[in-house]
C-alpha positions as CSV (number, residue, x, y, z in Angstrom):
1,M,-28.4,31.7,-18.8
2,A,-27.3,28.2,-20.0
3,F,-23.5,27.8,-20.3
4,Q,-21.6,25.3,-22.3
5,Q,-19.2,24.7,-19.5
6,T,-18.7,25.6,-15.8
7,I,-15.0,25.8,-14.9
8,L,-13.6,26.0,-11.4
9,V,-10.4,28.1,-11.3
10,T,-8.7,27.8,-7.9
11,G,-6.4,30.7,-6.9
12,G,-7.9,32.9,-9.5
13,A,-7.3,36.2,-7.5
14,G,-3.6,35.6,-7.5
15,F,-1.0,36.9,-9.9
16,I,-1.3,34.2,-12.7
17,G,-4.8,33.3,-11.8
18,S,-6.2,36.8,-12.3
19,H,-4.7,37.0,-15.8
20,L,-6.1,33.6,-16.6
21,V,-9.6,34.4,-15.2
22,R,-9.8,37.6,-17.1
23,L,-8.8,35.8,-20.4
24,L,-11.4,33.1,-19.9
25,V,-14.2,35.4,-18.9
26,N,-13.6,37.8,-21.8
27,E,-12.8,35.3,-24.5
28,Y,-15.2,32.5,-23.6
29,P,-18.6,34.2,-22.7
30,E,-20.3,30.8,-23.2
31,Y,-18.4,29.5,-20.1
32,H,-19.3,30.1,-16.5
33,I,-16.0,30.8,-14.7
34,V,-16.1,30.2,-10.9
35,N,-13.1,31.7,-9.2
36,L,-12.3,30.2,-5.8
37,D,-9.6,31.9,-3.8
38,K,-8.8,32.0,-0.1
39,L,-7.6,35.6,-0.4
40,T,-4.3,35.2,1.5
41,Y,-1.8,38.0,1.3
42,A,-1.2,37.3,-2.5
43,G,-4.9,37.2,-3.5
44,N,-6.3,40.5,-4.5
45,L,-9.8,41.0,-5.9
46,E,-8.9,44.5,-7.1
47,N,-7.0,42.7,-9.9
48,L,-10.4,41.6,-11.3
49,K,-12.5,44.7,-10.8
50,D,-13.0,45.0,-14.6
51,I,-14.9,41.7,-14.8
52,E,-16.5,41.3,-11.4
53,D,-20.0,42.2,-12.8
54,N,-19.8,40.0,-15.9
55,P,-22.7,37.5,-16.1
56,N,-20.4,34.5,-16.7
57,Y,-18.2,35.2,-13.6
58,T,-18.6,34.2,-10.0
59,F,-16.2,34.7,-7.1
60,I,-16.3,32.5,-4.1
61,K,-14.0,32.9,-1.1
62,G,-12.8,29.5,0.1
63,D,-10.0,27.3,1.1
64,I,-9.1,24.2,-1.0
65,T,-8.3,22.3,2.1
66,D,-11.9,22.7,3.3
67,E,-13.2,19.4,2.1
68,E,-16.8,20.0,3.1
69,H,-16.9,23.3,1.2
70,I,-15.3,21.9,-1.9
71,Q,-17.7,19.0,-2.0
72,Q,-20.6,21.4,-1.7
73,L,-19.3,23.5,-4.6
74,F,-18.9,20.5,-6.8
75,A,-22.5,19.5,-6.0
76,E,-23.9,22.9,-6.6
77,Y,-22.1,24.0,-9.7
78,R,-21.5,20.6,-11.4
79,F,-18.1,21.7,-12.7
80,D,-17.1,20.4,-16.1
81,G,-13.4,21.3,-15.5
82,V,-11.0,22.4,-12.9
83,I,-8.0,24.6,-13.5
84,H,-6.0,24.3,-10.3
85,L,-3.6,27.2,-9.6
86,A,-4.2,27.7,-5.8
87,A,-0.8,27.2,-4.1
88,E,1.6,28.7,-1.6
89,S,4.4,29.6,-4.0
90,H,7.2,31.6,-2.3
91,V,10.4,29.7,-1.6
92,D,11.5,31.9,1.3
93,R,8.2,31.5,3.0
94,S,8.3,27.7,2.5
95,I,11.7,27.7,4.3
96,A,10.3,29.7,7.2
97,N,6.9,27.8,7.4
98,P,6.9,24.4,5.5
99,M,3.7,23.2,7.0
100,S,1.4,25.7,5.3
101,F,2.9,24.6,2.0
102,I,2.2,20.9,2.8
103,E,-1.4,21.7,3.8
104,T,-2.3,23.9,0.8
105,N,-0.2,22.4,-2.0
106,I,-0.5,18.7,-1.1
107,V,-3.7,18.3,1.0
108,G,-5.6,20.9,-0.9
109,T,-4.8,19.2,-4.2
110,V,-6.0,15.8,-2.9
111,V,-9.2,17.4,-1.6
112,L,-9.9,18.7,-5.2
113,L,-9.0,15.4,-6.8
114,N,-11.3,13.5,-4.5
115,A,-14.2,15.9,-5.2
116,A,-13.7,15.6,-8.9
117,R,-13.5,11.8,-8.7
118,H,-16.6,11.6,-6.5
119,H,-18.8,14.0,-8.6
120,W,-17.6,13.1,-12.1
121,E,-19.4,9.8,-12.5
122,D,-18.9,10.1,-16.2
123,Y,-15.5,11.5,-17.2
124,T,-16.6,12.4,-20.7
125,G,-15.9,16.1,-21.4
126,K,-14.3,16.6,-18.0
127,R,-10.8,17.8,-17.3
128,F,-8.6,18.4,-14.2
129,Y,-5.8,20.7,-15.1
130,H,-3.0,21.1,-12.5
131,I,-0.5,23.9,-12.9
132,S,2.9,23.4,-11.4
133,T,6.5,24.8,-11.5
134,D,9.8,24.0,-13.1
135,E,11.3,24.0,-9.6
136,V,10.2,20.4,-9.1
137,Y,13.1,19.4,-11.5
138,G,15.8,20.6,-9.2
139,S,18.9,22.5,-10.5
140,L,20.7,22.6,-13.9
141,G,24.3,23.2,-14.6
142,E,25.5,25.8,-17.2
143,T,24.0,23.8,-20.0
144,G,20.9,21.7,-20.7
145,Y,17.2,22.2,-20.3
146,F,14.3,20.7,-18.3
147,T,12.1,18.5,-20.5
148,E,8.9,16.7,-19.5
149,E,11.0,13.6,-18.9
150,T,13.5,15.2,-16.5
151,P,13.5,13.3,-13.2
152,Y,12.1,15.2,-10.2
153,D,14.7,16.5,-7.7
154,P,13.1,19.2,-5.6
155,R,15.4,21.2,-3.3
156,S,13.0,23.4,-1.1
157,P,9.9,22.7,0.9
158,Y,8.0,24.7,-1.8
159,S,9.2,22.6,-4.7
160,A,8.9,19.4,-2.7
161,S,5.3,20.2,-2.0
162,K,4.6,20.9,-5.7
163,A,6.4,17.7,-6.7
164,S,4.2,15.8,-4.3
165,S,1.0,17.3,-5.8
166,D,2.2,16.5,-9.3
167,H,2.7,12.9,-8.4
168,L,-0.7,12.7,-6.8
169,V,-2.4,14.1,-9.8
170,R,-0.7,11.5,-12.0
171,A,-1.6,8.8,-9.5
172,Y,-5.3,9.7,-9.8
173,Y,-5.0,9.4,-13.6
174,H,-3.3,6.0,-13.5
175,T,-5.3,4.6,-10.5
176,Y,-8.8,6.0,-11.1
177,G,-8.7,7.1,-14.8
178,L,-9.3,10.8,-13.8
179,P,-8.8,12.9,-16.9
180,V,-5.8,15.1,-15.9
181,V,-3.3,17.3,-17.6
182,I,-0.3,19.0,-16.0
183,S,1.9,21.9,-16.9
184,N,5.2,23.1,-15.4
185,C,6.1,26.7,-16.0
186,S,9.2,28.9,-15.5
187,N,9.2,32.2,-13.5
188,N,6.3,34.5,-14.4
189,Y,6.5,38.3,-14.5
190,G,4.2,41.1,-15.5
191,P,1.4,43.4,-14.1
192,Y,-0.3,42.6,-10.7
193,Q,2.5,40.5,-9.2
194,F,2.7,40.7,-5.5
195,P,5.8,42.8,-4.6
196,E,7.6,40.1,-2.6
197,K,8.7,38.6,-5.9
198,L,12.0,39.7,-7.5
199,I,10.9,42.0,-10.3
200,P,8.2,44.1,-8.6
201,L,10.3,44.2,-5.4
202,V,13.2,45.7,-7.4
203,I,10.9,48.2,-9.1
204,N,9.3,49.3,-5.9
205,N,12.6,49.6,-4.1
206,I,14.1,51.7,-6.9
207,R,11.1,54.0,-6.6
208,H,11.9,54.6,-2.9
209,N,15.7,54.4,-3.3
210,K,15.9,51.3,-1.1
211,P,18.6,48.6,-1.3
212,L,18.1,46.0,-4.0
213,P,18.8,42.6,-2.4
214,V,20.5,40.0,-4.6
215,Y,21.2,36.5,-3.3
216,G,24.8,35.2,-3.1
217,D,26.9,36.1,-6.2
218,G,23.9,37.0,-8.3
219,L,24.7,34.4,-10.9
220,Y,21.6,32.3,-10.3
221,T,19.8,31.8,-13.6
222,R,16.1,31.7,-14.3
223,D,13.9,31.5,-17.4
224,W,11.3,34.3,-17.3
225,L,7.8,34.0,-18.8
226,W,5.4,36.9,-19.6
227,V,2.3,36.2,-17.5
228,E,-0.2,36.8,-20.3
229,D,1.8,34.3,-22.5
230,H,1.4,31.8,-19.7
231,A,-2.4,32.5,-19.4
232,S,-2.8,31.9,-23.1
233,A,-0.8,28.6,-22.9
234,I,-3.0,27.5,-20.0
235,A,-6.2,28.1,-22.0
236,L,-4.7,26.2,-24.9
237,I,-3.7,23.2,-22.9
238,Y,-7.1,23.1,-21.1
239,H,-8.8,22.9,-24.5
240,K,-6.4,20.9,-26.6
241,G,-3.8,19.2,-24.4
242,R,-3.8,15.4,-24.4
243,I,-5.2,13.7,-21.3
244,G,-2.5,12.3,-19.0
245,Q,0.2,14.5,-20.6
246,T,2.6,17.1,-19.1
247,Y,3.6,20.3,-20.9
248,N,6.5,22.5,-20.0
249,I,5.8,26.2,-20.5
250,G,8.9,28.5,-20.8
251,G,9.7,32.0,-22.0
252,N,13.0,31.3,-23.8
253,N,14.2,34.1,-21.6
254,E,17.2,33.1,-19.5
255,W,18.6,35.8,-17.2
256,K,21.2,35.7,-14.4
257,N,19.7,37.5,-11.4
258,I,22.3,40.2,-11.4
259,G,21.8,40.9,-15.1
260,L,18.0,41.1,-14.7
261,V,18.3,43.5,-11.7
262,Q,20.8,45.7,-13.7
263,Q,18.5,45.8,-16.7
264,L,15.6,46.9,-14.4
265,C,17.8,49.5,-12.9
266,D,18.6,51.0,-16.3
267,I,15.0,50.9,-17.4
268,M,13.8,52.6,-14.2
269,D,16.5,55.3,-14.5
270,Q,15.2,56.1,-17.9
271,L,11.5,56.1,-16.9
272,L,12.2,58.1,-13.7
273,G,14.5,60.6,-15.5
274,R,17.4,59.7,-13.3
275,K,21.1,59.8,-14.3
276,A,22.2,56.5,-16.0
277,G,23.7,54.1,-13.4
278,T,22.0,55.7,-10.4
279,S,19.8,52.8,-9.5
280,R,22.7,50.2,-9.9
281,G,24.2,51.8,-6.8
282,L,21.3,50.4,-4.8
283,I,22.3,46.8,-5.6
284,T,23.2,44.9,-2.3
285,F,24.4,41.3,-2.2
286,V,22.9,39.4,0.7
287,R,23.4,36.0,2.3
288,D,22.4,33.2,0.0
289,R,19.1,31.3,0.3
290,P,19.5,27.7,1.7
291,G,19.3,25.1,-1.0
292,H,19.3,27.7,-3.7
293,D,19.1,26.1,-7.2
294,R,21.7,27.4,-9.6
295,R,19.8,27.4,-12.9
296,Y,16.4,26.6,-14.3
297,A,15.8,26.5,-18.0
298,I,12.7,25.1,-19.8
299,D,12.5,23.2,-23.0
300,A,9.1,24.2,-24.3
301,S,9.3,22.4,-27.7
302,K,6.6,19.9,-26.9
303,I,3.8,22.5,-26.4
304,K,5.0,24.3,-29.6
305,R,5.1,21.0,-31.6
306,E,1.8,19.6,-30.4
307,L,-0.3,22.8,-29.8
308,G,1.5,25.5,-31.7
309,W,2.2,27.7,-28.7
310,E,5.3,29.8,-28.2
311,P,6.0,33.0,-26.1
312,T,5.2,36.3,-27.8
313,I,7.0,38.7,-25.4
314,Q,10.7,38.7,-24.8
315,A,12.5,40.2,-21.8
316,A,13.6,43.6,-23.2
317,E,10.0,44.5,-24.0
318,G,8.4,42.7,-21.1
319,L,10.5,44.2,-18.4
320,R,9.9,47.7,-19.7
321,R,6.1,47.1,-20.0
322,T,6.2,45.7,-16.4
323,A,8.1,48.7,-15.0
324,E,5.7,51.1,-16.8
325,W,2.7,49.3,-15.4
326,Y,3.9,49.6,-11.8
327,L,4.8,53.3,-12.3
328,E,1.3,53.9,-13.7
329,N,-0.3,52.0,-10.9
330,T,1.5,53.2,-7.8
331,E,-1.8,53.4,-5.9
332,W,-2.3,49.7,-6.4
333,L,1.2,49.0,-5.3
334,E,0.9,51.2,-2.2
335,R,-2.4,49.4,-1.2
336,V,-0.8,46.0,-1.7
337,T,2.3,46.8,0.3
338,S,0.2,48.4,3.1
339,G,-2.4,45.6,3.2
340,A,-5.2,48.1,2.5
341,Y,-6.3,46.0,-0.5
342,Q,-8.0,43.7,2.0
343,Q,-10.6,46.4,2.6
344,Y,-11.8,46.0,-1.0
345,Y,-13.0,42.5,-0.2
346,Q,-14.8,43.6,2.9
347,E,-16.6,46.4,1.0
348,Q,-17.6,44.1,-1.8
349,Y,-18.3,40.8,-0.1
350,G,-18.6,41.4,3.7
351,E,-16.1,40.3,6.4
352,A,-12.8,39.0,5.2
């Protein structure tokens, strides 16, 4: 079958990536979507079982830091575009092991940039789309928002590694003319998120009557973005975003951590048929994270103004839909928390 485009999606078995890959495969049957994922603890092919046999979808296990493999893939598939989501993304893990974040987020991004520059002799119709985070901007006070012009001020090894990769992508645009676009998003939530992240962690702990850890005083503020809204924004930017530009993607959904956890407690008590207030008793304040940014908030007016995108799901609905999904998919959650989901890869594709 002849395809109009062949797009490499890196990290497409992860939380955000799986939602994006499913959207692209289903809504663009004329595209060949090649999903490259290392399948670390956060990559799960069970997230994509419903599309694994689609004729326009190919999964490849691989590491973006493996330069020889990446060069081979570019030569074989002649990619028209790259949507680069592969990253180590958990702040606590970056504090414990910074080097893995440097290798994947910085070195891996440069390997991809070099492959694109080498194989794209003619940049016409090509695009390298790099997905990043609002954490590169640092911390906000009680007021104000991050815009695309906000100076970078990363505070953790994770955000510093993402800031570095952002700068390198822009450097390849200015130095080599590589057709790039970047987006920086706020915190994502929704189905299929690995349960080390706050929302699924709280949901899972409430199920098992375990403590709900909240850092410091619980007043740290984040903007929350429904993952499917993010996937639609990525698809839109890939097709219509201006080359060389950056777009902030936010949910217009600011929550203090303690308020978010309390809301989830109330939702879970309703869904589980527990007495109101039961789960709030599980909230436990724990020692604060080093270098913890106080507040993130995204100004997403540019993407709305230029491309017409805005979020469709707000927190009250999104949190309930998320909780319902995890309660309806407890087997998925148990397999992920036990590590048993790795068996799925071995059964489908051989040795992990």
